[in-house]
N, C-alpha and C positions, 0 to 999 in steps of 0.2 A: 465438386468432387462427385466423380463417378467413376466405377471401373466395370469396365465390359466384362473381364474375366478374374475371380478371386478363386485363390487357391488357398485351402486351409489343410495344413500339415497335423493330424491329430484330432479327429473329430471326437474328444471326449468331452466333459463340463465345459471348459472354457472354449475350446474350440465350435463347438455347437452352439454357445451361448452368441459367440461374436458373430457366427452365421445368422442366428436368427435377429439379431439386431442389425443386421446389415440388411436383411429383408423387410425387418421394420420400416427402418428411413428410407429404402428404395434407393440404396447406392450403388448397387451392384446388379448385373443381368445375370451372372451364372457362377454359380460356386461348386468348385469342383473340390471334393474330400478325399483326402488320402490317409491310410492308415496300416496298421499290422491286422486288422481283424476285418476280413471282406465282410462279414455276417452284418458286425456293427455299421458298417459303409453301406448296407441295403437295407439295415433299420433307419438310418440317417436318411436315406433316399427316400423310402416312404412315408416318411414323416414329414417330407418337404423341406427338412434342413438343410441339404446340400440339393443341388441340381444336378448332379450326375457324381462320378468318383473315378479315380485313377488308380492303378496297382502298380506301376512305376511313375519314376519321376521325372521323365520325358515327356510323358502324355498329362502330367499335372502340370508340369511349369511352361508348356508349348502356349504363348498367347498371355500368360498372364499377367496382369497388371500389378496386381498385389498378392505376395504370398506371405501367409499368416503362419508362424512356427507356434504351435500349442501341443507340441510331443513331449515327453520327459524332457529336461534342460541338457541331459547329458549325450542325447541321441543328435542334438543341434549341430555339432560341427560334421559328423559322419554325414546328416542328410544334407547339410549345404555344400558339402564338396561334390554330392551326386547330385544335386539340382542344380547347380552353379552353368554347367553349359549349356542347358535349355532355356536360362533367361534370359528375357529379349532387353533389349535397352530401353530405358526408362521404367523397369519396372521398380515396383519398392516392395521391399521384405521386412518382414516385422515381426514381432513375437508378443505374447503374452507371460516370457518364463520369470520365475520368482527370484532368478539369481542372472547377475547381470556381469559386474566386474569384468573378468579378463574375456568372458563369452564372447561380449560386446565388440570387442577389437577383433576376435579372431573370426567372427562372423564378416565384420567387415570388411576381411581382408580376402573373404573366400568369394566375397560378391567379383563378377564380372564388371569389366568397365561398363560403365552408363546405368547400372545397378543400385540404387542405395538401400542400406540398413538402418532401421531404424529402431533402437530399443523401446519396449514398452513394457510395463507393468502393470494392471489392473488390478487392484488391492479389491480384491471382490471373490466372492465364491461360497463355498458353505463344506461340508463335513460329507456330503454325499460327492458320485463322481459318476461319468457317464451321462450320455444324451438325456437320460429320464430325468436328470437334474437342470437339466439347461434352461436357464430363464434370463432373458436380455433385460428383465428389470432389478438385476443384481447389479448393473453397472449407475443406474440410476443414484446419484448422490457419494458415488465410492470414490476414491481418489484413483489418479492413474497415474506412474511414474513415466516419464519419457527420459531416457538415459543419452542424448546425443553427446559427442566427442567432437574434438578439433576438425574431425574429417567429415562429420554427418553434413548430407547434402539438406540444406536449407530449405529448398521447397518441400522434399520430401519430408522431412521434420513438421511441417506445417501441415500437409495433408493429413499425416498421422494425428497428429495433435488435434486438429480439426474432427476427424473422425471420432476420437474417444470423446471430445465433446458433445459431438452431436449425439451419441450414446446415452449423454446425460451424466459422465465423470467430470471430477474436479483435478485438472490436468498440471501438474507440476514437473519441472524439469530438475533430475539431480544428476550428478557426476557417477558414471558406472559403480565406483568404487563405494562413492558416499551411500549408494542404492544399497550396494550389499552390507553396510557397516550399519546401516539403520534398520532394515528388514531381517537382520539377524537378531537384534534384540527385542524387536515387537510382532516377529512372526515367526521366525525359525526357532527360537528359545522358547516362547510357549509352546508349541507344538512338540518339541521334544520332552518338554516338563511334563505335558499332558501324557505322550506315552509311557514316560517313567513310569507317571503316577498308577496308572492302570497297573502295569506288568507288577509295580511295588507290591500292589493289593492282592493281584493274582498269587504270587510268592507267598506273601503273609498267609491266607485262607480266602480260597474263591468264593466260599458260602456267603462271604462278609458283603459281597455286591448284592445280595438279594436286599439290604438295609440301605441303600445308598438311595438319597435324596436329593433335592435338586440342586444341591450346591455341588455335589460328585460330579452329577451327570452335566451339570453347565460347566465346571471347571476341564473336564475330559471328551467335551464333545468332540472336540478337532483330533481327538486319538482315533477318529473313524476315518480320517483323511486317507489319500490312495499313499500307501506304505511306497511304492515305486517312486513317485512324486518326490516326497519326502527323504527318502534314502538319496536320490540323485542331488538335491538341494543340500543335503548335510555334506556330500562329498564335495562340492563344487565351491561351496561356501564355506569351508572347514577352518579357515584360520580365524574370521570373524565369530563364528558359531563356538569355538573351542574358548577364546577369549570373553566370549558373552556367559558362556558354561561356569568359566572360572569364577566371574563375579556372581551369577546366581549360586555358585556351590559358596561361597565366602557368608552371603547371606544365610544359607540354609545352617553351614557352621556356626554360625553366633548365636542362631536361635536354637541351636542343640545345646551350645555352651549356657545360654540363658536359661534352658529349661533344666536342665542338669543342675543348675547352682538355682533353681528358683527365684531367679532376677526378676523380679515382678515389675519394677522400674523401666528395665530396660525391654524387656515383653513388650509391657504398656507403650511404650516409646515407639519401638518398632512399627508395632500395629498401627498407634495412630496415625503415623506419617504416612505408610501404606494408603490407610483409608482416606486421609486427605486427597493425596496424589490421587485416588482412583473415583473419589467423589467428583473432584475438580475435572477429571477426563470425561465423567458421564454427563456434567453439567455443559461441558464445551460442546459435545456431542447433540446432546437434545437443545442447545441453544445456539447455531453456529454463528450466530452474529457477534459473539463474544469471545470467537476464536482468535489468536492472535494471526495477523497479516503478513 
């Protein structure tokens, strides 16, 4: 597995991290970056994250063996339409987006003959954004979801899978639909809850933030994540997110009733149930050999 030219669309946290991981493992000769902010591209170039950059899709795509979409997911369709005429036969297009679903099929349909699209989502990152936070170590031990369809080229899928394994990821395959169902509950919902919690305290009294301890800070860390990225995720995966927000709302409403009625038994039961599940999750993460295969 070696790419003469890799094109990365969106040289932010994940785009830059992919570039650094590719350089660490020596699997590409040249990385060309693309984005809306030339100053950011120049910064990435000066740091050696990319080898050059393009300001138009034609220069970016020409000669590229691998194209990685790392821009906000709502921009994928427009960029795919713009880059498609310049992609060479045999090129592989992939992504790092947090939403798959219909987007995977739309990306497949946008590819010219002889070009394969393989959906991928490394479940890695942090609350920071931009190239300052880029670090290929975040892929080590992280899960990466590959989302092939019935139309996905098997050789291209294997290449993308091998790349993420080389980066240190634990790779699994899911359908695009199942990916969005799962990620809505364990990623998208927690981000929305964190945003809402911070905004609630801000409305109650912003002076109270001065008394916050580790619990509040840990719970709301992801509220510092990119607003643009999470706005797009909410809109593209809204059906799953609304369904899971409703489930979360039901839990909150039950606790409101229990607190209102001083229902000690119910509160204790719910808190103990949650604690047991969370401790089990922690133990599985700390002892990977005990995870269900």
